[in-house]
N, C-alpha and C positions, 0 to 999 in steps of 0.2 A: 504494500500500500504506500502510496505517496504520502509523505508527511503533511502535505498541504491539505489533504482531505480531513485528517485528524484535526489540523488547525482550524479548518472551516467549521467543523462540528463544535470545537471548543469555543470559537468566537461566537457562534450562534447561541451556545449555552449561556454566554455572558449577557445575552439579550432576552433571556427567558423572563416571563412574567409569572412568577410562582409565589405569590404572597400567602397562599393558604397552606400548601404542602411544604414550602421552603425546599423544594426538590427540583432545581433547574436541570433541564436536559437539553442537549443539542444533537442535531443529526445533520449529516451531509450526504448527498447522493452525487456520484460521478457518472456521467454518461460516457459511452464509448468514444465520443468525439471530444472528450476532455472537459465538458462544461460541468460546473459544480452548483448544486442547488442545496441551500442550507435552510434549517428551520429550528425554532426553539418551542418549548411548550408554552402555552398561553392558558392560564387558568382564569375562571370566572367564579363568582360566589355561588352560582347555581351548578354544583357538581351534577353530572359529569359533562357539562356542556363546553368545557374547554377543549383545547387541541393538544395532542401530543407533538413532540418535536418532529417525529417521523411524518406525521400527517401534515404539518406545516411545510416541511421540506417537499413532500409530494405535491402540495398545492403549487409551490413555486416551480417544480419540475413540469407539471401539467401546463401551467400558464406560460412556461418557457418553451413550449412545443415538444417537450419530452425527448425521446430517443431511447436507444438501448442503454439500460443501466449496467454499468460494469462493476461498481462497488459501492458500499454504503458504510458509513461510520456513525456510531452512536456513543455519546458520552453523558455521564451524569456527575454532578458536583460531589455528591456524597457517597459514591461507590467506586471501588477499584475496577469494576467491570459491570456494565449494564447491558441488558438485552432489551429489544423492543417488547412492548406488552403484546398480548395475544391479538388484540384488534389491529395493532400496527403491523404485526407479522403478516396478517391476511392482506392488509392494504398494500404493503410492500410487495407481497407475492403477486399482486394483480399486475404489477409493472416490471418486476425483476424475476428473471428465471431462476430455477432451482440451483443452478451452479454459481449464481452471483455471490461474491464474497461479502460478508458482513463483519466489520471490524468492531469488536466490543472494546471500548476504550475506558481508560482511567485518566487521572490527571497527568500521569507521566507518559502516556502514549497508548498504543494498542496492547491490550492485555491478552486477547485471544481473537482469532479469526475463524469464523464458521461460514457455512453456506446457508442460503435461504432454505434449502432442503433440510439441513440440520435443525433449523429453527421452526420450520412448519412442514413436517413430513406428510401430513394428511390434510393440507389446506384445500379449500374449495377452489374449483377451477371453472372459469367462465364457459368453457366448451361443453360442459355437461348440462348447462342450463338452457341450451337451445332446443 
């Protein structure tokens, strides 16, 4: 993983709005053409109506015309290694193939790299809904 993807996720985490949980999270998505889309969690007083960092990053990704995702990085301020929540795993799987690398980061860098298939081995697939 390029160090810049980790840094993009960390910078996004610094912009999180997490006054209730005090649990800032950042995420960054890189496409095959090298573009990076980042996001932070945004909480509101009416749980669970906020957005996770991965969801915010996906919003930027979709609005930026998307493309093939090559890797993802996720970081949280209070964990040595954080994974996307279950809902975000499914959201990411909608756009990222099973072999896409997901870097689970801590404050000092990447703690572990897994694939989307590792995180969501039995996710829903759009092709079965037709």
